C-alpha atoms as an extended CHARMM CRD file, in Angstrom:
* protein
*
       227  EXT
         1         1  MET       CA            122.5060000000       78.8730000000       58.4580000000  PROA      1               0.0000000000
         2         2  GLU       CA            118.9480000000       79.1070000000       59.4290000000  PROA      2               0.0000000000
         3         3  ALA       CA            118.0440000000       76.8960000000       62.5720000000  PROA      3               0.0000000000
         4         4  ASN       CA            115.3100000000       74.3020000000       61.8970000000  PROA      4               0.0000000000
         5         5  ASP       CA            112.1660000000       73.6370000000       64.6000000000  PROA      5               0.0000000000
         6         6  ASP       CA            114.3220000000       70.3690000000       66.5700000000  PROA      6               0.0000000000
         7         7  GLN       CA            117.4520000000       72.7180000000       66.7060000000  PROA      7               0.0000000000
         8         8  LEU       CA            115.4870000000       75.7230000000       68.2850000000  PROA      8               0.0000000000
         9         9  TRP       CA            113.4400000000       73.0530000000       70.5840000000  PROA      9               0.0000000000
        10        10  GLN       CA            116.8650000000       71.9270000000       71.7140000000  PROA      10              0.0000000000
        11        11  VAL       CA            117.9220000000       75.2940000000       73.2040000000  PROA      11              0.0000000000
        12        12  CYS       CA            114.1860000000       76.5990000000       74.1100000000  PROA      12              0.0000000000
        13        13  ARG       CA            113.7800000000       76.6100000000       77.7390000000  PROA      13              0.0000000000
        14        14  LYS       CA            110.1090000000       74.8900000000       78.8090000000  PROA      14              0.0000000000
        15        15  LEU       CA            108.7160000000       76.6160000000       82.1850000000  PROA      15              0.0000000000
        16        16  PRO       CA            106.2880000000       75.1740000000       84.5490000000  PROA      16              0.0000000000
        17        17  SER       CA            104.1180000000       78.2680000000       83.2080000000  PROA      17              0.0000000000
        18        18  ASP       CA            104.0770000000       77.6060000000       80.0530000000  PROA      18              0.0000000000
        19        19  PHE       CA            100.9090000000       75.6520000000       78.4320000000  PROA      19              0.0000000000
        20        20  ASN       CA            100.7200000000       72.2490000000       78.2180000000  PROA      20              0.0000000000
        21        21  PRO       CA            102.5380000000       70.1440000000       76.5790000000  PROA      21              0.0000000000
        22        22  HSD       CA            105.2790000000       72.6250000000       76.7460000000  PROA      22              0.0000000000
        23        23  GLY       CA            104.9440000000       73.1070000000       80.8120000000  PROA      23              0.0000000000
        24        24  GLU       CA            101.8910000000       72.7390000000       83.4200000000  PROA      24              0.0000000000
        25        25  ARG       CA             99.0600000000       75.3240000000       82.4970000000  PROA      25              0.0000000000
        26        26  LYS       CA             96.3780000000       73.8210000000       80.9330000000  PROA      26              0.0000000000
        27        27  LEU       CA             95.3880000000       75.6170000000       77.5790000000  PROA      27              0.0000000000
        28        28  GLU       CA             91.4010000000       76.3290000000       77.4520000000  PROA      28              0.0000000000
        29        29  GLN       CA             89.8270000000       76.9150000000       74.6540000000  PROA      29              0.0000000000
        30        30  TRP       CA             89.3140000000       80.7010000000       74.9270000000  PROA      30              0.0000000000
        31        31  GLN       CA             93.1120000000       81.8200000000       76.2110000000  PROA      31              0.0000000000
        32        32  PRO       CA             95.3320000000       83.3170000000       74.0150000000  PROA      32              0.0000000000
        33        33  ASP       CA             99.0650000000       82.6400000000       73.1280000000  PROA      33              0.0000000000
        34        34  CYS       CA            101.7340000000       84.1880000000       72.4440000000  PROA      34              0.0000000000
        35        35  SER       CA            101.3250000000       84.8940000000       68.6830000000  PROA      35              0.0000000000
        36        36  THR       CA             98.6860000000       87.5910000000       69.5450000000  PROA      36              0.0000000000
        37        37  CYS       CA            100.7630000000       88.9790000000       72.5010000000  PROA      37              0.0000000000
        38        38  ARG       CA            102.0090000000       92.6700000000       72.2920000000  PROA      38              0.0000000000
        39        39  TRP       CA            105.1990000000       91.6540000000       74.0190000000  PROA      39              0.0000000000
        40        40  PHE       CA            105.8510000000       88.7770000000       71.5530000000  PROA      40              0.0000000000
        41        41  GLN       CA            108.7820000000       89.6440000000       69.0730000000  PROA      41              0.0000000000
        42        42  PRO       CA            108.8060000000       87.5810000000       66.1620000000  PROA      42              0.0000000000
        43        43  LEU       CA            112.7130000000       86.3890000000       65.5990000000  PROA      43              0.0000000000
        44        44  LEU       CA            114.1800000000       84.1510000000       62.5050000000  PROA      44              0.0000000000
        45        45  ARG       CA            111.4950000000       84.0260000000       60.0010000000  PROA      45              0.0000000000
        46        46  GLY       CA            110.3540000000       87.3020000000       58.8900000000  PROA      46              0.0000000000
        47        47  GLY       CA            106.3800000000       87.6060000000       59.1800000000  PROA      47              0.0000000000
        48        48  VAL       CA            105.9750000000       84.1290000000       60.7060000000  PROA      48              0.0000000000
        49        49  LEU       CA            104.8030000000       84.0120000000       64.0520000000  PROA      49              0.0000000000
        50        50  ASP       CA            106.2800000000       80.7450000000       65.6780000000  PROA      50              0.0000000000
        51        51  TRP       CA            109.4810000000       81.7650000000       66.9580000000  PROA      51              0.0000000000
        52        52  GLY       CA            110.2510000000       84.8050000000       68.7840000000  PROA      52              0.0000000000
        53        53  THR       CA            111.4610000000       86.3680000000       72.1760000000  PROA      53              0.0000000000
        54        54  CYS       CA            109.2590000000       88.1480000000       75.0810000000  PROA      54              0.0000000000
        55        55  ALA       CA            109.8380000000       91.5050000000       75.8480000000  PROA      55              0.0000000000
        56        56  ASN       CA            107.3900000000       91.7050000000       78.9370000000  PROA      56              0.0000000000
        57        57  PRO       CA            109.8660000000       92.2640000000       82.0550000000  PROA      57              0.0000000000
        58        58  LEU       CA            107.0690000000       90.5650000000       84.0720000000  PROA      58              0.0000000000
        59        59  SER       CA            106.8780000000       87.4810000000       82.4180000000  PROA      59              0.0000000000
        60        60  PRO       CA            108.5420000000       84.0980000000       83.4550000000  PROA      60              0.0000000000
        61        61  ARG       CA            109.7890000000       83.6890000000       79.4510000000  PROA      61              0.0000000000
        62        62  ALA       CA            111.0490000000       87.4660000000       80.0070000000  PROA      62              0.0000000000
        63        63  GLY       CA            113.9760000000       87.5260000000       77.2460000000  PROA      63              0.0000000000
        64        64  LEU       CA            113.7160000000       84.1080000000       76.3760000000  PROA      64              0.0000000000
        65        65  LEU       CA            113.6020000000       82.1200000000       72.8450000000  PROA      65              0.0000000000
        66        66  THR       CA            109.7080000000       81.1370000000       72.8930000000  PROA      66              0.0000000000
        67        67  PHE       CA            107.4300000000       79.3800000000       70.7600000000  PROA      67              0.0000000000
        68        68  SER       CA            103.9610000000       81.0010000000       70.0470000000  PROA      68              0.0000000000
        69        69  THR       CA            102.1550000000       78.3040000000       71.5470000000  PROA      69              0.0000000000
        70        70  GLN       CA            103.8610000000       78.3900000000       75.0430000000  PROA      70              0.0000000000
        71        71  GLY       CA            102.2630000000       81.3080000000       76.3300000000  PROA      71              0.0000000000
        72        72  CYS       CA            102.3680000000       82.5980000000       80.0770000000  PROA      72              0.0000000000
        73        73  GLU       CA            100.0700000000       84.4130000000       82.7310000000  PROA      73              0.0000000000
        74        74  LYS       CA            101.0620000000       87.7410000000       81.6190000000  PROA      74              0.0000000000
        75        75  PHE       CA             99.4030000000       87.9900000000       78.3070000000  PROA      75              0.0000000000
        76        76  GLU       CA             98.6350000000       91.2550000000       77.2400000000  PROA      76              0.0000000000
        77        77  HSD       CA             96.8360000000       91.8300000000       73.7900000000  PROA      77              0.0000000000
        78        78  GLU       CA             95.7470000000       95.3480000000       73.5010000000  PROA      78              0.0000000000
        79        79  GLU       CA             97.6410000000       98.5490000000       73.9010000000  PROA      79              0.0000000000
        80        80  GLU       CA             96.7990000000      101.4380000000       75.9230000000  PROA      80              0.0000000000
        81        81  PRO       CA             95.8450000000      105.0790000000       74.7800000000  PROA      81              0.0000000000
        82        82  THR       CA             98.8900000000      106.6120000000       73.8030000000  PROA      82              0.0000000000
        83        83  ASP       CA             97.6850000000      109.9500000000       73.8470000000  PROA      83              0.0000000000
        84        84  ASP       CA             99.6600000000      112.2490000000       75.7990000000  PROA      84              0.0000000000
        85        85  GLU       CA             97.7090000000      113.6160000000       78.4810000000  PROA      85              0.0000000000
        86        86  THR       CA             97.2090000000      109.7100000000       79.3880000000  PROA      86              0.0000000000
        87        87  TRP       CA            101.2880000000      108.8200000000       79.2010000000  PROA      87              0.0000000000
        88        88  ARG       CA            101.4220000000      112.2000000000       81.5670000000  PROA      88              0.0000000000
        89        89  ASN       CA             99.3300000000      110.4210000000       84.0040000000  PROA      89              0.0000000000
        90        90  ARG       CA            100.5150000000      107.2720000000       83.8320000000  PROA      90              0.0000000000
        91        91  ALA       CA            104.2330000000      108.5110000000       84.5500000000  PROA      91              0.0000000000
        92        92  GLU       CA            103.0730000000      110.6540000000       87.3710000000  PROA      92              0.0000000000
        93        93  PHE       CA            101.1910000000      107.6130000000       88.7080000000  PROA      93              0.0000000000
        94        94  LYS       CA            104.3120000000      105.5670000000       88.5770000000  PROA      94              0.0000000000
        95        95  ASN       CA            106.3140000000      108.1750000000       90.1090000000  PROA      95              0.0000000000
        96        96  ARG       CA            104.3430000000      108.4880000000       93.0530000000  PROA      96              0.0000000000
        97        97  VAL       CA            103.8270000000      104.5930000000       93.4640000000  PROA      97              0.0000000000
        98        98  GLU       CA            107.2270000000      104.3470000000       93.3320000000  PROA      98              0.0000000000
        99        99  ASP       CA            108.0110000000      106.9000000000       96.1310000000  PROA      99              0.0000000000
       100       100  ILE       CA            105.6050000000      105.1150000000       98.2370000000  PROA      100             0.0000000000
       101       101  LEU       CA            107.0520000000      101.3880000000       97.5970000000  PROA      101             0.0000000000
       102       102  ILE       CA            110.7530000000      102.8820000000       98.0010000000  PROA      102             0.0000000000
       103       103  GLU       CA            109.8580000000      104.5920000000      101.5170000000  PROA      103             0.0000000000
       104       104  ALA       CA            107.9640000000      101.0250000000      102.7250000000  PROA      104             0.0000000000
       105       105  HSD       CA            110.7610000000       98.9800000000      101.4100000000  PROA      105             0.0000000000
       106       106  GLY       CA            113.3420000000      101.1680000000      103.3700000000  PROA      106             0.0000000000
       107       107  HSD       CA            111.4030000000      100.5220000000      106.4500000000  PROA      107             0.0000000000
       108       108  PHE       CA            111.2010000000       96.6770000000      105.9360000000  PROA      108             0.0000000000
       109       109  VAL       CA            115.1780000000       97.0140000000      105.4420000000  PROA      109             0.0000000000
       110       110  GLN       CA            115.5770000000       98.9600000000      108.5210000000  PROA      110             0.0000000000
       111       111  ILE       CA            113.4290000000       96.4610000000      110.9510000000  PROA      111             0.0000000000
       112       112  GLU       CA            115.2040000000       93.4720000000      109.4840000000  PROA      112             0.0000000000
       113       113  ILE       CA            118.7370000000       94.7110000000      110.0100000000  PROA      113             0.0000000000
       114       114  GLY       CA            117.5440000000       96.6210000000      113.2430000000  PROA      114             0.0000000000
       115       115  GLN       CA            116.1230000000       93.3790000000      115.0190000000  PROA      115             0.0000000000
       116       116  LEU       CA            119.5990000000       91.2300000000      114.0430000000  PROA      116             0.0000000000
       117       117  ASN       CA            121.9910000000       93.8510000000      115.4280000000  PROA      117             0.0000000000
       118       118  ASP       CA            119.7070000000       95.2120000000      118.3720000000  PROA      118             0.0000000000
       119       119  PRO       CA            118.8860000000       92.6000000000      121.5240000000  PROA      119             0.0000000000
       120       120  ASP       CA            116.3110000000       94.9730000000      122.5960000000  PROA      120             0.0000000000
       121       121  ALA       CA            114.7540000000       95.9520000000      119.2900000000  PROA      121             0.0000000000
       122       122  HSD       CA            111.3800000000       94.5550000000      120.3540000000  PROA      122             0.0000000000
       123       123  ASP       CA            111.3810000000       96.5070000000      122.9500000000  PROA      123             0.0000000000
       124       124  PHE       CA            111.7340000000       99.7760000000      121.2540000000  PROA      124             0.0000000000
       125       125  ILE       CA            109.3560000000      102.1510000000      119.7120000000  PROA      125             0.0000000000
       126       126  TRP       CA            111.0680000000      102.4620000000      116.3740000000  PROA      126             0.0000000000
       127       127  LEU       CA            110.1360000000       99.0120000000      115.2280000000  PROA      127             0.0000000000
       128       128  ASP       CA            106.4370000000       99.9050000000      115.9750000000  PROA      128             0.0000000000
       129       129  HSD       CA            107.2710000000      103.2160000000      114.0110000000  PROA      129             0.0000000000
       130       130  TYR       CA            108.6990000000      101.5090000000      110.8320000000  PROA      130             0.0000000000
       131       131  GLU       CA            106.1080000000       98.9140000000      110.8490000000  PROA      131             0.0000000000
       132       132  SER       CA            103.4380000000      101.5450000000      111.1390000000  PROA      132             0.0000000000
       133       133  SER       CA            104.8330000000      103.6260000000      108.3770000000  PROA      133             0.0000000000
       134       134  ILE       CA            105.0030000000      100.3460000000      106.1900000000  PROA      134             0.0000000000
       135       135  GLN       CA            101.2520000000       99.9660000000      106.3850000000  PROA      135             0.0000000000
       136       136  ARG       CA            100.4730000000      103.5940000000      105.8630000000  PROA      136             0.0000000000
       137       137  ALA       CA            102.0350000000      103.5420000000      102.8290000000  PROA      137             0.0000000000
       138       138  LEU       CA            100.5760000000      100.2720000000      101.4640000000  PROA      138             0.0000000000
       139       139  ASP       CA             97.4240000000      101.9150000000      102.4340000000  PROA      139             0.0000000000
       140       140  LEU       CA             98.1350000000      104.9440000000      100.3070000000  PROA      140             0.0000000000
       141       141  LEU       CA             99.2540000000      102.9820000000       97.7300000000  PROA      141             0.0000000000
       142       142  LEU       CA             95.7360000000      100.8220000000       97.7360000000  PROA      142             0.0000000000
       143       143  LEU       CA             93.8350000000      103.9570000000       97.6290000000  PROA      143             0.0000000000
       144       144  ARG       CA             95.7580000000      105.4780000000       94.3820000000  PROA      144             0.0000000000
       145       145  LEU       CA             94.9420000000      102.1220000000       92.9850000000  PROA      145             0.0000000000
       146       146  ILE       CA             91.3240000000      102.1040000000       93.5040000000  PROA      146             0.0000000000
       147       147  LYS       CA             90.2880000000      105.7670000000       94.1920000000  PROA      147             0.0000000000
       148       148  ARG       CA             88.7580000000      106.2870000000       90.7000000000  PROA      148             0.0000000000
       149       149  GLU       CA             89.1380000000      105.2400000000       87.0810000000  PROA      149             0.0000000000
       150       150  ALA       CA             91.3900000000      105.7820000000       84.6850000000  PROA      150             0.0000000000
       151       151  THR       CA             92.4610000000      105.8690000000       81.5430000000  PROA      151             0.0000000000
       152       152  PHE       CA             95.3260000000      103.2370000000       81.6230000000  PROA      152             0.0000000000
       153       153  ASP       CA             95.8010000000      100.2920000000       83.7200000000  PROA      153             0.0000000000
       154       154  ARG       CA             96.8000000000      101.1440000000       86.7080000000  PROA      154             0.0000000000
       155       155  ARG       CA             97.7740000000       97.6090000000       88.1600000000  PROA      155             0.0000000000
       156       156  ARG       CA             99.9000000000       97.0780000000       85.0670000000  PROA      156             0.0000000000
       157       157  ALA       CA            101.6730000000      100.4590000000       85.8500000000  PROA      157             0.0000000000
       158       158  THR       CA            102.2950000000       99.3070000000       89.9260000000  PROA      158             0.0000000000
       159       159  GLU       CA            103.8780000000       96.0270000000       88.5590000000  PROA      159             0.0000000000
       160       160  GLU       CA            106.4330000000       97.8790000000       86.2880000000  PROA      160             0.0000000000
       161       161  VAL       CA            107.4050000000       99.8780000000       89.2180000000  PROA      161             0.0000000000
       162       162  ILE       CA            107.3900000000       96.2840000000       91.6410000000  PROA      162             0.0000000000
       163       163  ALA       CA            109.8880000000       94.9690000000       88.5920000000  PROA      163             0.0000000000
       164       164  GLU       CA            111.9490000000       97.6800000000       88.4130000000  PROA      164             0.0000000000
       165       165  LEU       CA            112.2900000000       98.0860000000       92.3530000000  PROA      165             0.0000000000
       166       166  LYS       CA            113.2340000000       94.5530000000       92.5370000000  PROA      166             0.0000000000
       167       167  LEU       CA            116.1840000000       95.0530000000       90.2340000000  PROA      167             0.0000000000
       168       168  GLU       CA            117.6100000000       97.6940000000       92.8230000000  PROA      168             0.0000000000
       169       169  ALA       CA            116.6980000000       96.1290000000       96.4830000000  PROA      169             0.0000000000
       170       170  GLU       CA            120.6990000000       95.6910000000       96.9270000000  PROA      170             0.0000000000
       171       171  GLU       CA            121.2630000000       99.5100000000       97.0510000000  PROA      171             0.0000000000
       172       172  ARG       CA            118.5600000000       99.5470000000       99.7570000000  PROA      172             0.0000000000
       173       173  TRP       CA            119.6840000000       96.7350000000      102.0610000000  PROA      173             0.0000000000
       174       174  GLU       CA            123.5660000000       98.8050000000      101.5720000000  PROA      174             0.0000000000
       175       175  THR       CA            121.6540000000      101.9310000000      102.7290000000  PROA      175             0.0000000000
       176       176  GLY       CA            120.2470000000       99.9190000000      105.4970000000  PROA      176             0.0000000000
       177       177  ARG       CA            123.7380000000       98.7840000000      106.2880000000  PROA      177             0.0000000000
       178       178  ARG       CA            125.4620000000      101.9200000000      106.7160000000  PROA      178             0.0000000000
       179       179  SER       CA            121.9700000000      103.6550000000      108.4740000000  PROA      179             0.0000000000
       180       180  GLN       CA            122.1910000000      101.0120000000      111.2030000000  PROA      180             0.0000000000
       181       181  MET       CA            126.4370000000      101.4230000000      111.3080000000  PROA      181             0.0000000000
       182       182  ARG       CA            125.3560000000      105.0770000000      112.2260000000  PROA      182             0.0000000000
       183       183  ILE       CA            122.8670000000      104.0780000000      114.4110000000  PROA      183             0.0000000000
       184       184  LEU       CA            125.1400000000      101.9420000000      116.4440000000  PROA      184             0.0000000000
       185       185  LYS       CA            128.0180000000      104.5030000000      116.4590000000  PROA      185             0.0000000000
       186       186  ARG       CA            125.5190000000      106.9290000000      117.9850000000  PROA      186             0.0000000000
       187       187  ASN       CA            124.3950000000      104.6390000000      120.7360000000  PROA      187             0.0000000000
       188       188  LEU       CA            128.1230000000      103.0490000000      121.5570000000  PROA      188             0.0000000000
       189       189  GLY       CA            129.6350000000      107.2450000000      122.0620000000  PROA      189             0.0000000000
       190       190  ASP       CA            133.2400000000      106.7500000000      123.2170000000  PROA      190             0.0000000000
       191       191  GLN       CA            133.2160000000      103.1830000000      122.6130000000  PROA      191             0.0000000000
       192       192  ALA       CA            132.4680000000      103.7370000000      118.5910000000  PROA      192             0.0000000000
       193       193  ALA       CA            136.0970000000      102.3690000000      117.7060000000  PROA      193             0.0000000000
       194       194  VAL       CA            135.4320000000       98.6710000000      118.5420000000  PROA      194             0.0000000000
       195       195  ILE       CA            132.2360000000       98.7230000000      117.0350000000  PROA      195             0.0000000000
       196       196  PRO       CA            131.2720000000       95.6410000000      115.7760000000  PROA      196             0.0000000000
       197       197  ALA       CA            130.5600000000       94.0530000000      111.9540000000  PROA      197             0.0000000000
       198       198  ILE       CA            126.5750000000       94.9350000000      111.0890000000  PROA      198             0.0000000000
       199       199  ARG       CA            125.0870000000       91.9470000000      110.6240000000  PROA      199             0.0000000000
       200       200  MET       CA            122.9210000000       90.8880000000      107.8930000000  PROA      200             0.0000000000
       201       201  PRO       CA            119.8760000000       88.7590000000      107.3430000000  PROA      201             0.0000000000
       202       202  GLU       CA            121.2130000000       85.1750000000      105.9060000000  PROA      202             0.0000000000
       203       203  ASN       CA            118.9420000000       85.0190000000      103.0110000000  PROA      203             0.0000000000
       204       204  ILE       CA            118.0530000000       88.6840000000      101.6100000000  PROA      204             0.0000000000
       205       205  GLN       CA            115.9100000000       87.2280000000       98.9530000000  PROA      205             0.0000000000
       206       206  SER       CA            113.3230000000       85.2820000000      100.6720000000  PROA      206             0.0000000000
       207       207  ARG       CA            113.1350000000       88.2040000000      102.8390000000  PROA      207             0.0000000000
       208       208  ASP       CA            112.5700000000       90.3100000000      100.2910000000  PROA      208             0.0000000000
       209       209  ASN       CA            109.7940000000       88.0340000000       98.7630000000  PROA      209             0.0000000000
       210       210  ASP       CA            108.1410000000       88.0640000000      101.6900000000  PROA      210             0.0000000000
       211       211  PHE       CA            107.6530000000       91.8410000000      101.4380000000  PROA      211             0.0000000000
       212       212  TRP       CA            106.6100000000       91.7840000000       97.9680000000  PROA      212             0.0000000000
       213       213  GLN       CA            103.9790000000       89.3730000000       98.3740000000  PROA      213             0.0000000000
       214       214  ARG       CA            102.6160000000       90.9100000000      101.5520000000  PROA      214             0.0000000000
       215       215  VAL       CA            102.3030000000       93.9160000000       98.8460000000  PROA      215             0.0000000000
       216       216  GLU       CA            100.5750000000       91.6580000000       96.1900000000  PROA      216             0.0000000000
       217       217  ASP       CA             98.2320000000       90.4190000000       98.8540000000  PROA      217             0.0000000000
       218       218  ALA       CA             97.4240000000       93.6390000000       99.8270000000  PROA      218             0.0000000000
       219       219  ILE       CA             97.0760000000       94.7910000000       96.4400000000  PROA      219             0.0000000000
       220       220  ASN       CA             94.7090000000       91.4070000000       95.1670000000  PROA      220             0.0000000000
       221       221  GLY       CA             92.8460000000       92.2980000000       98.0260000000  PROA      221             0.0000000000
       222       222  ALA       CA             92.0150000000       95.8320000000       97.2660000000  PROA      222             0.0000000000
       223       223  LEU       CA             91.2740000000       95.2940000000       93.5060000000  PROA      223             0.0000000000
       224       224  GLU       CA             88.9170000000       92.3730000000       94.5580000000  PROA      224             0.0000000000
       225       225  LYS       CA             87.0530000000       94.7080000000       96.8900000000  PROA      225             0.0000000000
       226       226  LYS       CA             86.7170000000       97.1840000000       93.9410000000  PROA      226             0.0000000000
       227       227  GLY       CA             85.5170000000       94.2780000000       91.7180000000  PROA      227             0.0000000000
């Protein structure tokens, strides 16, 4: 049986990021909707662009049943160039950005866990070292974003990397926990047999959100200056 519109609307999730009347975003005349977005995948009624799903991993509607007029702020109309050289450059750029952000996030994790498990953390030089490393990594990232024009959208490529790294954050927190365990064992020496359990932040997701917001603010500021 092919579901009708009423049945589909019963299971379709409406989000604040949708256009009115589905959500809270005001639809201006010039704004495009899902029907012309490169990420909108039509479903159910072949050849009719009314119901589909969003394939953009950066969209709040990613993977959701979506009506063509719901829309979101991650609309993308045109494909980027697909020649081999462009894609090689884009892949190389994403790999370098990934290395930069993994290093920065890893140092952020070390700071967060270290401060919880070392009562004298604020007096140690490693705290300033990690913080300086994070800032250097962000500066390098911004330099790569704005230093010259490219045949691909550097902002979009960076957002794709960030979306992927957010999914892998749990592994870096576990790496940070193990690293702190080794540090405590080394510091305790002969008393390592009674090493306490490593304390972790109560709300890791909230702390991660703070880090990625810092990255986002830095990117926005750099691109605004460039513009």
